[in-house]
C-alpha positions in Angstrom: 0.0 0.0 0.0 1.1 3.6 -0.7 -0.3 6.5 1.4 0.5 10.2 1.3 -0.6 13.1 3.5 0.1 16.7 2.3 3.1 15.5 0.3 5.1 18.4 -1.1 8.4 18.5 -3.0 10.6 21.6 -3.7 13.7 21.1 -5.8 17.1 22.5 -4.7 17.5 26.1 -5.9 13.8 26.5 -6.6 11.5 28.9 -4.7 8.3 27.0 -5.4 7.3 23.3 -5.1 6.9 21.0 -8.2 3.9 19.5 -6.5 2.2 20.2 -3.1 -0.3 18.9 -0.6 -0.9 15.6 -2.4 -3.0 13.3 -0.2 -4.0 9.8 -1.5 -4.1 6.1 -0.8 -3.2 3.4 -3.4 -4.0 -0.2 -2.5 -2.5 -3.5 -3.8 -3.8 -4.4 -7.2 -4.7 -0.9 -8.3 -3.9 0.3 -11.9 -3.2 4.0 -11.6 -2.8 6.4 -14.5 -0.9 9.6 -13.7 -1.9 12.3 -16.2 -1.7 16.0 -16.9 0.1 18.6 -19.0 3.9 18.6 -19.6 5.8 20.0 -16.6 2.9 19.4 -14.2 5.0 17.3 -11.8 3.9 13.8 -12.9 7.3 12.2 -13.0 8.4 13.8 -9.7 5.3 12.5 -8.0 5.8 9.1 -9.5 9.3 8.9 -8.2 8.0 9.6 -4.7 5.2 7.0 -5.0 7.7 4.3 -5.8 10.3 5.5 -3.4 13.0 6.5 -5.9 12.9 10.2 -5.1 16.0 10.2 -2.9 18.0 8.6 -5.7 16.6 10.6 -8.6 15.8 14.0 -7.2 17.6 16.8 -5.4 15.4 18.8 -3.1 13.2 18.7 0.0 10.2 16.5 0.6 7.7 17.3 3.3 4.5 15.8 4.5 3.9 12.1 5.0 4.8 9.2 2.7 4.2 5.5 3.7 5.4 2.7 1.4 4.4 -0.8 2.4 4.0 0.2 6.0 7.4 2.0 6.2 8.3 5.6 6.3 9.0 6.4 2.7 10.5 9.8 3.0 13.9 8.2 3.2 13.2 5.9 0.3 11.6 2.6 -0.5 12.2 -0.7 1.3 14.5 -3.2 -0.6 12.7 -4.9 -3.5 9.6 -2.6 -3.2 9.6 -1.0 -6.7 10.7 -1.2 -10.3 11.0 1.9 -12.4 11.3 2.5 -16.2 12.0 6.2 -17.0 11.1 8.2 -20.1 14.6 7.7 -21.6 15.2 3.9 -21.8 18.8 4.4 -23.0 19.6 6.0 -19.7 18.9 2.8 -17.8 20.5 0.0 -19.9 23.8 -1.2 -18.5 24.6 -4.6 -20.2 25.8 -5.8 -23.5 22.9 -8.1 -24.6 19.2 -8.4 -24.2 19.4 -11.5 -21.9 22.0 -9.9 -19.7 19.9 -6.8 -19.2 16.7 -8.6 -18.4 18.4 -10.8 -15.8 20.6 -8.1 -14.3 18.3 -7.5 -11.3 18.0 -11.2 -10.6 21.8 -11.5 -10.6 22.1 -8.6 -8.2 19.7 -10.5 -5.9 21.9 -13.7 -6.2 19.3 -15.7 -8.2 20.6 -18.8 -9.8 21.7 -18.8 -13.5 18.9 -21.3 -14.2 16.3 -19.0 -12.6 17.6 -16.0 -14.6 17.5 -17.9 -17.9 14.0 -19.2 -17.2 12.7 -15.7 -16.5 14.4 -14.3 -19.7 12.8 -17.0 -21.9 9.4 -16.6 -20.3 9.3 -12.8 -20.8 10.7 -12.9 -24.3 8.2 -15.5 -25.3 5.3 -13.6 -23.8 6.2 -10.4 -25.6 7.1 -12.1 -28.9 10.5 -10.4 -28.9 11.5 -9.8 -32.5 15.2 -10.2 -31.8 17.3 -13.0 -30.2 18.2 -13.0 -26.5 21.9 -12.5 -27.4 21.2 -9.5 -29.5 23.5 -6.5 -28.7 21.6 -3.6 -27.1 23.4 -1.2 -29.3 21.8 -2.9 -32.4 18.3 -2.3 -31.2 15.8 0.5 -32.1 14.7 2.8 -29.4 11.4 1.0 -29.1 13.2 -2.3 -28.7 15.4 -0.8 -26.0 12.3 0.5 -24.2 10.7 -2.9 -24.2 14.0 -4.4 -22.9 14.1 -1.9 -20.1 10.5 -2.8 -19.2 11.2 -6.5 -19.2 14.2 -6.0 -16.9 11.9 -4.5 -14.3 9.2 -7.1 -14.7 11.9 -9.7 -14.1 12.6 -8.5 -10.5 8.9 -9.0 -9.5 8.4 -5.7 -7.5 5.4 -4.8 -5.4 5.1 -1.5 -7.3 6.0 -0.8 -10.9 6.3 2.8 -12.2 6.3 3.2 -16.0 7.0 6.7 -17.3 5.6 7.0 -20.8 6.1 3.3 -21.4 4.4 3.2 -24.9 6.1 6.3 -26.3 8.4 4.3 -28.6 6.4 1.0 -28.8 4.3 -0.1 -31.7 0.6 -0.6 -31.0 0.6 -4.5 -30.8 3.5 -4.4 -28.3 1.8 -1.7 -26.3 -1.4 -3.7 -26.2 0.5 -6.9 -25.2 2.2 -4.9 -22.4 -1.0 -3.6 -20.8 -2.7 -7.0 -21.0 0.3 -8.5 -19.1 0.2 -5.7 -16.5 -3.5 -6.2 -16.0 -2.9 -9.8 -15.1 -0.2 -8.9 -12.7 -2.5 -6.5 -10.9 -5.5 -8.8 -10.8 -3.7 -12.0 -9.9 -0.5 -11.0 -8.1 -1.6 -7.7 -6.4 1.0 -5.5 -8.1 0.5 -1.8 -7.9 1.2 -0.4 -11.4 1.6 3.3 -11.9 1.7 4.6 -15.5 2.5 8.1 -16.4 1.1 8.5 -19.9 -0.2 11.2 -22.3 -2.1 8.7 -24.5 -5.3 9.0 -22.4 -7.3 6.8 -24.7 -5.0 3.8 -24.4 -4.4 4.4 -20.7 -8.2 4.5 -20.0 -8.5 1.0 -21.3 -6.0 -0.2 -18.6 -6.3 2.0 -15.6 -9.1 1.9 -13.0 -8.1 5.2 -11.6 -6.7 8.5 -12.9 -4.6 11.0 -11.0 -4.4 14.4 -12.8 -1.8 17.0 -11.8 -2.0 20.6 -12.9 0.4 23.3 -11.7 1.7 20.9 -9.1 -1.7 20.1 -7.5 -3.8 17.0 -7.6 -7.0 18.2 -9.4 -8.6 14.9 -10.2 -8.7 11.5 -8.5 -11.3 9.2 -10.0 -12.3 6.7 -12.7 -11.2 7.2 -16.3 -14.8 7.2 -17.5 -15.4 10.6 -15.8 -12.2 12.1 -17.2 -12.5 14.9 -19.8 -12.1 13.7 -23.4 -9.1 14.4 -25.5 -8.5 17.6 -27.4 -9.3 17.1 -31.2 -6.1 17.0 -33.3 -7.8 18.4 -36.4 -7.2 17.1 -39.9 -5.0 17.9 -43.0 -6.0 20.9 -45.1 -7.0 19.9 -48.6 -4.8 21.3 -51.3 -6.3 23.9 -53.5 -3.8 23.9 -56.4 -4.2 21.7 -59.4 -1.1 19.6 -59.1 -1.2 16.7 -56.6 1.8 16.6 -54.4 3.0 13.2 -55.7 3.1 14.6 -59.3 5.1 17.7 -58.4 8.9 17.7 -58.6 10.2 15.9 -55.4 11.9 17.8 -52.6 13.6 14.6 -51.5 13.8 11.2 -53.2 15.1 7.9 -51.9 16.3 5.7 -54.8 17.0 2.0 -54.3 18.1 2.6 -50.7 19.8 -0.3 -48.9 21.4 0.2 -45.5 22.7 -1.8 -42.5 24.5 -1.3 -39.2 27.3 -3.7 -40.1 27.2 -6.7 -42.4 25.2 -8.8 -40.0 22.4 -6.2 -39.4 20.7 -5.1 -42.6 18.0 -2.5 -41.9 16.6 -1.1 -45.2 16.1 -2.9 -48.5 15.3 -1.4 -51.9 13.5 1.7 -50.6 12.1 3.9 -53.3 10.1 6.9 -52.0 9.6 10.5 -53.0 8.2 13.5 -51.1 7.0 16.6 -52.9 6.8 20.1 -51.4 3.6 20.4 -49.4 3.4 16.7 -48.7 3.3 15.1 -45.2 4.3 11.4 -45.3 3.9 9.4 -42.1 6.2 6.3 -41.8 4.5 3.6 -39.7 5.4 0.1 -38.7 6.7 -2.1 -36.0 9.8 -1.3 -33.8 13.0 -1.9 -35.8 11.3 -1.6 -39.2 13.8 1.1 -40.3 11.8 4.3 -39.9 14.4 6.2 -37.9 17.2 5.0 -40.2 15.4 6.4 -43.2 15.1 9.8 -41.5 18.8 9.9 -40.6 19.7 9.1 -44.2 17.6 12.1 -45.4 19.6 14.3 -43.1 22.9 12.9 -44.3 23.8 11.2 -41.0 24.7 8.0 -42.8 25.6 6.9 -46.3 23.4 4.3 -48.0 25.1 0.9 -48.7 23.2 0.9 -52.0 21.2 3.6 -53.8 21.1 7.3 -53.2 19.2 10.2 -51.5 18.4 13.0 -53.9 17.4 16.5 -52.9 15.8 19.1 -55.1 18.2 21.3 -57.0 19.7 24.0 -54.7 19.0 22.1 -51.5 21.6 20.6 -49.2 21.1 18.3 -46.2 23.1 20.7 -43.9 21.1 23.8 -44.7 17.7 22.6 -45.9 16.9 19.4 -44.0 15.7 19.8 -40.4 16.0 16.6 -38.3 14.3 16.0 -34.9 15.8 13.0 -33.2 13.7 10.3 -31.6 15.2 10.8 -28.1 15.4 14.5 -27.1 18.1 13.8 -24.6 20.3 12.8 -27.5 19.8 16.2 -29.2 19.9 18.9 -26.6 23.3 20.2 -25.4 23.3 23.9 -24.7 23.3 25.7 -21.4 20.0 27.6 -22.0 16.8 27.1 -23.9 17.5 30.3 -25.9 21.0 29.1 -27.0 19.7 25.6 -27.8 17.0 27.0 -30.0 19.3 29.5 -31.7 22.2 27.1 -32.4 21.3 26.3 -36.0 20.7 29.9 -37.1 24.0 30.9 -35.3 25.8 28.2 -37.2 24.3 29.6 -40.4 25.7 33.0 -39.6 22.3 34.6 -39.2 22.4 38.2 -37.9 21.8 38.5 -34.1 18.6 40.5 -34.3 17.0 38.2 -36.9 18.1 35.1 -34.9 16.6 36.5 -31.7 13.3 37.2 -33.4 13.1 33.8 -35.0 14.0 32.1 -31.7 11.2 34.0 -29.9 8.7 33.1 -32.6 9.6 29.4 -32.6 9.5 29.1 -28.8 6.3 31.0 -28.5 4.6 28.7 -31.1 5.4 25.8 -28.8 4.7 27.4 -25.5 8.3 27.8 -24.3 8.7 31.6 -24.5 8.9 31.9 -20.7 11.8 29.4 -20.4 14.5 31.2 -22.3 17.0 31.2 -19.5 16.3 27.7 -18.3 18.7 24.8 -18.8 17.3 22.5 -21.4 18.2 19.6 -19.1 15.9 20.9 -16.3 12.8 20.7 -18.6 10.3 17.9 -18.5 10.5 15.3 -21.2 7.6 16.8 -23.1 9.2 20.3 -22.9 12.4 18.9 -24.2 10.5 17.4 -27.1 8.9 20.8 -27.9 12.3 22.5 -27.6 13.8 20.1 -30.2 11.0 20.9 -32.5 11.5 24.6 -32.1 15.2 24.2 -32.7 14.4 22.7 -36.1 11.7 25.1 -37.2 13.8 28.2 -36.3 16.0 27.8 -39.4 13.0 27.4 -41.8 14.3 24.3 -43.6 12.6 23.1 -46.8 12.4 19.5 -45.5 11.3 18.4 -42.0 12.3 15.0 -40.7 10.5 14.3 -37.4 11.1 11.1 -35.5 8.3 10.3 -33.0 7.4 14.0 -32.6 4.5 13.4 -30.2 6.5 11.6 -27.4 5.8 13.1 -24.0 3.2 15.6 -25.3 -0.1 16.2 -23.6 -3.3 16.5 -25.7 -3.3 20.2 -26.1 0.3 20.4 -27.1 -0.1 17.5 -29.5 -3.0 19.4 -31.2 -0.8 22.5 -31.4 2.0 20.4 -33.0 -0.4 18.9 -35.5 -1.5 22.3 -36.5 2.1 23.4 -36.9 2.9 20.4 -39.1 -0.1 21.2 -41.3 0.9 24.8 -41.5 4.5 24.0 -42.4 3.3 21.8 -45.2 0.9 24.5 -46.4 3.9 26.8 -46.9 5.5 24.2 -49.2 7.7 22.2 -46.9 8.0 18.5 -47.4 7.5 16.7 -44.0 8.6 13.1 -43.4 7.6 11.8 -39.9 8.0 8.5 -38.2 5.2 7.8 -35.6 3.4 5.1 -33.7 0.6 7.5 -33.0 -2.2 6.6 -35.5 -4.3 9.6 -34.5 -1.4 12.0 -35.1 -0.7 10.4 -38.5 -4.3 10.7 -39.4 -4.4 14.3 -38.4 -1.3 15.4 -40.3 -0.3 13.1 -43.1 -1.3 13.3 -46.7 0.1 9.8 -47.3 0.9 6.9 -45.0 3.8 4.6 -45.8 4.2 1.3 -43.9 7.6 -0.4 -43.4 8.0 -4.0 -42.4 11.4 -5.6 -42.2 13.1 -2.7 -43.8 10.8 -2.7 -46.9 7.9 -0.5 -48.0 4.9 -2.8 -48.0 2.1 -0.2 -48.6 1.5 3.4 -49.5 -2.0 4.8 -49.0 -3.4 8.3 -49.3 -4.9 9.6 -46.1 -8.3 10.4 -47.6 -10.4 10.0 -44.4 -8.3 11.4 -41.6 -9.8 11.2 -38.1 -10.8 14.5 -36.4 
């Protein structure tokens, strides 16, 4: 059981709490969704509820926190909780999938046989699409996220905290995960806490929502009474006479083949063109090659076979904007303003023009009040928005967006969808990789499915969802 009374946390160096006066009780077997806008304090509260706050956070916690009958202010009892954070790459430590999944068992001195049995059981249950001896460095980010989740399931905790666990997972794997967690709660009495922005998917799993806004618990009740999602809108029909596919392409992939070493082919015979004004959504299972194709468009790799062609006058350095799948792999500067203005600075843009563009880009994504903040102090969703602003600020002709909706709340996702549609309306070609079917339906003019590194279907998005 988890109980709190007036729980409040104030970070070191901050004059106001991230969350305050949270009072609640969570009983064994409960499936709890923690929801709310980016930066509301969801992750910080989750760390407290699983007892990881003393390890992960710097600051002062006041009030009462009881974890499994013990005083939780000093941390959780041994073996109490498992945690998977928003960035799976930050919590992988081993060389192979099997070693990572069994790591917690080895720390607890489980036998080799017990560890092997657990690995085989979990891999079989989740239909892992790669062998147990696969190197972690060879996996896609979604495959790494699943591996991190399996490593926490293996230790059989009393409480499991998953922070945006489906952000990089394809839909079948996410469905399989929630079905398995449901069984653990019902049959084993696990408490599962899920921080998630996909309210629709979460509502099918959770029996209780906790919503934070501005650091306060403003809703504690069943998902059925929770406000519905903000509509994402739909693509704007073109009014010119030339269909995008028939216009001269802005970028063209010709007979592309690519692999990470001779033993790990990723893409095979890819032929794909994007015209100005087109939004193409790449969809498919984890490891299908979507991120790799985006990286090749930006010139961050050289195809083993074939070529990437840009329209005359365009270069990858100047005219292709690339937002990485993991924002923690992209940000580096000491302030939000410097991060957003790095590309224009690199292009030699005059200071006044650069400053105006930075302000416009950050305002469009709701970050105008965070100019002097360190990017690393932002929430995951805020980091994602900053990475988008840092791409838009240089006004590239081609946008390559890798899982752009990760960590975004409904309102921000609707804003981002509108921005993507607006950028396409000005003549930009947009290539995005996404597992979010609603976002693809709301933005794409064409949906391209990859399987096993090959294009298996291309369909116009004639009937987008509202």
